[in-house]
N, C-alpha and C positions, 0 to 999 in steps of 0.2 A: 423446475427447481426454484424459480423465483419465489414461490410461496414458501419454500423451505428455509432459504437463506439469502442473505445479501451478497454472498460470494458468487461471482460469475466468472467462468473461464471459457471464453469463446473457443469452440473446437473440441471440447470434451463433453460427452453426453452425460448428464446427471439424471438418472431415474428418480422417480418420486421416493421420498424418504431416504436419500443418500447423502444429504448435506445439512442436516439440522444440528445446530450447536457446534459448528466448526470452530477450531482454534487456529489462529494464524500468527506466526512469528515473522517479523521482518528483521533480517540480520545484514549489517553492512558487509559488503564483500571487500576484501583487501585488493585494492587496485593500484597500489603503490608501496613505497617503502620509506621509512625514515632512515637517515644516515647522518653521520657527524662529519663536518668539514675538517680540514687539517687544523683549523683554529678552535675546534671543539664545539662549534655551533650546530644545533640540530636543524636539519633540513628535511623536506619531503619531496620526493620525486614520484610523480604519478598523476593520475587524473584528479582533478579537483572535484568533478561531479561524482557524487556517491552512487554506486550501484548496489542493488539488493539481492540477497537470496531469501527465499521465503519457504518455511515449512508449514504445511496445512495438515491438520489432523482432524478426524471426525469419528464418532461411533454412532451408527444409525442401523436402519433395517436392510440397506442395500449399499452398493458401492458404485462409483462412477465407472464409465467405459474407458479405462486406461489402456485396454489391449488394442484399440483402434488408433492409438496415437503413434505417429511416425517419429523416428528418433530426431529428425531435424525440424520438426514442426514448431512453429512460433505461435504462442498464445497471447491474447490480450487478457490480462487478469484484473478484474475489478476487485481490489483488495477489501477485506473487512476490517483489517488493521488500519489504524489512522496515523498519519504524519502530523506533526505540530510544527508551526512555523511562527516566530515572532514577527509582528509588524514593526518594521524599523521606524524610529522616531523621525527620521528624515525621509520618510515615504513620500512619493509624489502626490501632490494635492490637485484635485480637480474640482474647483468650486467649493462646495461644502462637504466634500468627500476626500478620503485618502485612498489611493490606489496601490495595492500591493501585488506583486507578481509571484505566483506560486512556483516552487521549484520543480514540480511534477504536474502532469495533467491530472485533474481531479475527476473522479467519477461524478457524472452529472447529478446535481442535487445534494452532494455530500459536504461541501464547504460550510463550516460554521465558524463564527467569530466569537471568541471568549475574552471576557474581561472581568477580573475579580470572581471567577467561578460562575458567571452568568453568561448566557448566550445573548448576543446582540443581533438584533434584526431591525431594519431590513439590511440585506446585503445584495449587491449586484455582482454576478459572476459572468465574465465573458472570457471563454477559453481559460487561460491561466491567470487572468487579472481579476482581482477581487476589489470592489469599491465598497467602502463602509463610511458611515458618518464620522466626522472628525471628533475624536474623543481623546482624552488625556489618560495617561497611566499605561501599564503594561497590557498590550493587546496581543492576542494570539489567534491564529487561524488554524483550524484542524480540518482535515479532509481525508477521504479514502483515495489513495492514488490509483491511477490506471497504469499498469506496467506491462511492457512487452517482455515475455519471458519464454524460456525453454524448459521443458520438463526434463529433469536430470535423472530422477528415480521415483518409484512409487512402491508401496507395499499394501497388501491387504491382509486382514485377519478375520477370523470367524470364531465366535464363541458358541459352541455347540448347544449347550444347555439353555443359554439365554436367547438363542436364535438371533444374535446381533452380529453385525459386520462392523469392522473398523478399517480405516484406510489412512495412509499418510502419503503426502507427495512433497517432493523437493524440487523447487524451480529456481532458476538463476535469470536475472534480468539481462536482456540482450545489450 
């Protein structure tokens, strides 16, 4: 599958020609609730760290091996969809560099630093920490997250005359 797509889901078999041109949505899961106090102030009760649901769809010549998946199986998903994170102005400095901690583990080799629509290099990535040269202005880091997820549901479709398969999977972050 590596030749077909950047999408990698450990534990699911992907035959050749089963994952070209995938589309992935990352959807924040509701992990808390907003409520009003007796004084009318809006408050939030729940986890501060956001969890994600993902929907991945694809049309290709074959489909992944969904039928070998156990209902309680956990997967490590190397997402194709990217997260964006602003580098705070008060980021920690290390000599001639700014160090920013990513909110999620990145897929190795995926972090990129953007400023003014341009990619800035060199960057140094160590686990969740990204070191970049000190620059002014709005700076963003984008990366493909590495998420631990459970398969909630899947479906497959087949177009008889075109001889093509389609598939869709729904996963929730652990």
